[in-house]
C-alpha positions in Angstrom: 0.0 0.0 0.0 1.3 3.5 -0.8 0.6 6.4 1.4 0.3 10.2 0.8 3.5 12.1 0.8 4.2 15.4 2.6 4.5 17.1 -0.8 2.3 20.1 -1.6 -0.1 17.8 -3.4 -0.2 15.4 -0.4 -0.9 18.3 2.0 -3.6 19.7 -0.2 -5.5 16.4 -0.5 -5.0 15.7 3.2 -6.7 19.1 4.0 -9.6 18.3 1.6 -10.0 14.8 3.0 -10.2 16.2 6.6 -12.9 18.6 5.4 -14.8 15.9 3.6 -14.4 17.7 0.2 -13.4 16.6 -3.3 -10.8 18.5 -5.2 -11.7 20.5 -8.3 -8.8 20.2 -10.7 -9.0 22.4 -13.8 -6.9 21.7 -16.8 -5.5 24.7 -18.7 -3.5 24.7 -22.0 -0.7 27.1 -21.2 -0.8 30.1 -23.5 -4.3 29.5 -24.8 -6.0 31.7 -25.8 -3.0 33.9 -24.7 -0.3 33.8 -22.0 -2.0 36.8 -20.4 -5.3 34.9 -20.2 -3.6 31.9 -18.7 -1.9 34.0 -16.0 -5.1 35.8 -15.3 -7.0 32.5 -14.7 -4.2 31.0 -12.6 -4.4 34.1 -10.5 -8.1 33.8 -9.9 -8.3 30.2 -8.8 -7.8 30.4 -5.0 -11.0 29.4 -3.3 -12.3 27.9 -6.5 -9.8 25.2 -7.6 -7.7 22.9 -5.3 -5.1 21.7 -7.8 -4.3 22.9 -11.3 -3.1 20.9 -14.3 -1.2 23.2 -16.6 -0.8 21.6 -20.0 2.4 22.1 -22.0 1.4 22.4 -25.7 2.7 19.7 -28.0 2.5 19.3 -31.7 1.2 15.8 -31.7 -1.1 15.4 -28.7 -2.4 11.9 -29.5 -4.3 11.5 -26.2 -6.3 14.7 -26.7 -9.5 15.4 -28.5 -10.2 18.2 -30.9 -10.7 21.0 -28.4 -7.3 20.5 -26.6 -5.5 19.7 -29.9 -6.7 23.0 -31.3 -5.8 24.9 -28.2 -2.3 23.3 -28.3 -1.8 24.3 -31.9 -2.9 27.9 -31.3 -0.6 28.2 -28.2 2.3 26.8 -30.2 1.5 29.2 -33.1 1.6 32.0 -30.6 5.1 31.1 -29.6 4.5 29.0 -26.5 7.2 26.4 -25.7 8.2 24.3 -22.8 10.5 26.9 -21.5 7.9 29.7 -21.9 5.4 27.6 -20.0 7.8 27.5 -17.0 8.3 31.3 -17.3 4.5 31.8 -17.4 4.1 29.7 -14.3 6.9 31.6 -12.5 5.3 34.9 -13.4 1.8 33.9 -12.2 0.5 34.7 -8.7 0.7 32.0 -6.1 -2.3 29.7 -6.0 -3.3 26.0 -5.8 -0.6 23.4 -6.4 0.3 23.0 -10.0 0.8 19.7 -11.9 2.5 20.1 -15.3 0.7 17.9 -17.8 2.9 17.0 -20.7 3.9 14.5 -23.3 7.4 13.1 -23.0 9.0 14.7 -26.0 9.0 18.3 -24.7 10.6 17.1 -21.4 13.3 15.0 -23.2 14.1 17.9 -25.5 14.4 20.3 -22.5 16.5 17.7 -20.6 14.7 15.8 -17.8 17.0 16.9 -14.9 16.9 20.5 -16.0 13.2 20.4 -16.5 12.5 19.1 -13.1 14.8 21.6 -11.5 13.4 24.6 -13.4 9.8 23.4 -13.0 10.1 23.2 -9.3 11.8 26.7 -9.2 8.9 28.0 -11.3 6.4 26.7 -8.6 5.2 23.3 -9.9 4.4 20.6 -7.5 4.0 17.6 -9.8 4.3 16.3 -13.3 2.0 13.9 -15.3 3.5 12.5 -18.5 0.7 11.1 -20.6 2.9 8.8 -22.8 5.2 7.5 -20.1 3.4 4.5 -18.6 4.9 2.9 -15.5 7.7 0.5 -16.5 8.3 2.0 -20.0 11.6 3.6 -19.0 12.6 2.5 -15.5 15.7 4.7 -15.3 13.9 7.8 -16.3 11.0 7.1 -14.1 13.2 6.5 -11.1 15.1 9.7 -11.7 11.8 11.7 -11.9 10.4 10.1 -8.8 13.6 10.9 -6.9 13.2 14.6 -7.7 11.1 17.3 -6.1 8.0 16.9 -8.3 5.4 14.2 -7.6 5.2 11.9 -10.7 1.5 11.3 -11.1 0.4 8.2 -13.0 -2.6 7.6 -15.3 -4.6 4.4 -15.0 -7.4 3.3 -17.3 -10.8 1.8 -16.2 -9.7 -1.5 -17.8 -6.3 -1.7 -16.0 -6.1 -5.2 -14.5 -5.4 -5.7 -10.8 -1.8 -6.8 -11.1 -1.0 -3.8 -13.2 -2.8 -1.5 -10.7 -0.7 -2.9 -7.9 2.5 -2.2 -9.8 1.4 1.4 -10.5 0.4 1.9 -6.9 3.9 0.9 -5.7 5.5 3.9 -7.4 2.6 6.4 -7.6 3.1 9.9 -6.1 0.8 12.8 -5.4 -2.4 11.2 -6.6 -3.7 8.6 -9.1 -5.4 10.0 -12.2 -8.1 7.6 -13.3 -9.2 8.1 -16.9 -13.0 8.1 -16.9 -13.2 6.3 -20.2 -11.0 4.9 -23.0 -10.1 7.1 -26.0 -9.1 10.8 -26.2 -10.1 13.8 -24.1 -13.3 15.6 -24.8 -16.7 16.3 -23.2 -19.3 13.5 -23.0 -22.9 13.5 -22.0 -22.8 10.4 -19.8 -20.3 8.7 -17.5 -19.1 5.1 -18.0 -21.4 3.0 -15.8 -18.4 1.1 -14.5 -16.5 4.1 -13.4 -17.3 3.9 -9.7 -16.2 0.2 -9.7 -12.9 1.3 -11.4 -12.3 3.9 -8.8 -12.9 1.3 -6.0 -10.4 -1.0 -7.7 -7.8 1.8 -7.5 -8.6 2.5 -3.9 -8.1 -1.2 -3.1 -4.4 -0.9 -3.9 -3.4 2.6 -2.8 -4.0 5.1 0.0 -3.2 7.9 -2.4 -6.1 10.2 -3.5 -7.9 9.2 -6.7 -8.8 11.9 -9.2 -11.1 11.2 -12.2 -10.9 13.0 -15.5 -11.4 12.8 -19.3 -14.9 13.7 -20.5 -16.3 15.3 -17.3 -18.1 18.5 -18.5 -21.1 19.3 -16.3 -21.8 20.2 -12.7 -24.0 17.1 -12.4 -21.2 14.8 -13.6 -18.8 16.5 -11.1 -21.2 15.9 -8.3 -21.7 12.3 -9.3 -17.9 11.6 -9.4 -17.4 13.4 -6.1 -19.4 10.7 -4.4 -16.6 8.1 -5.0 -13.4 10.1 -5.9 -11.1 12.5 -4.2 -10.9 14.8 -7.2 -12.6 15.8 -10.4 -10.6 16.9 -13.4 -12.3 19.2 -16.0 -10.4 19.9 -19.2 -12.0 20.2 -22.6 -15.1 21.9 -21.4 -13.0 24.6 -19.6 -10.5 25.0 -22.5 -13.4 25.5 -24.9 -14.8 28.3 -22.7 -11.4 29.9 -22.5 -11.1 29.8 -26.3 -14.5 31.2 -27.0 -14.8 33.8 -24.2 -11.6 34.1 -22.2 -11.3 34.2 -18.4 -14.7 35.4 -17.3 -16.8 32.5 -18.7 -14.1 30.0 -17.8 -14.1 31.2 -14.2 -17.9 31.2 -14.0 -18.0 27.6 -15.2 -15.5 26.6 -12.6 -17.5 28.2 -9.9 -20.5 26.2 -11.0 -18.4 23.0 -10.8 -17.1 24.1 -7.4 -20.7 24.6 -6.1 -21.7 21.2 -7.4 -18.7 19.5 -5.7 -19.5 21.2 -2.4 -23.1 20.1 -2.5 -22.2 16.5 -3.1 -21.6 14.0 -0.3 -18.2 13.5 1.1 -15.9 11.3 -1.0 -15.3 7.7 0.0 -12.3 7.5 2.3 -12.9 10.9 3.9 
């Protein structure tokens, strides 16, 4: 069994668990629709969000649906890069703990050791690499886990129990449970097996379980809050940022926050 660390992520989830609350975890594509908009939203999230996923734009985001793909392309066209994402984070006001959400290539191009050092200096608390599954590169994974950032793993609802146990042995920060197979993007209904999948993850780790991919409405957020420690909202938020900027995005997050706070305490609280 793994246990929560004393990292910023660990402390934040411990506070939430003590209060019987689920975490709201918005995903932002850094630099979309502009660096200024990203900084403005990051500076407005205290009291609304509990953890933030800040996406590093990548030219070939295979795990993402059309909304986040388009946002990444627009951010890259605007000059956003891995180094500029770290600068943007460093320039932003302090707020909830930040997990950098990236594909592996930008980190390799930057240099993993330098990336971890500079990301922590910029204010990041964790990193999630979408295309670095546990066991794919043991040396790199060990080096990342030994650094100052929590290395957050992804698990699928179809991940078998032996594989879940292996992931749980090395997980840090929290476990990100993908709500469904496929790419990111808003969906009208949740997978009926999602609660059982969350229970299977809980059976092998004491770390918090956050659920994301496809969650797009306050009702879905409230439903997931009944059995998970955190709710990740991505495409629906990125879409609002792209169409209207910070104001509609923040209003949407406040709706999600209200839904979470009205839901029953998460299992394990």
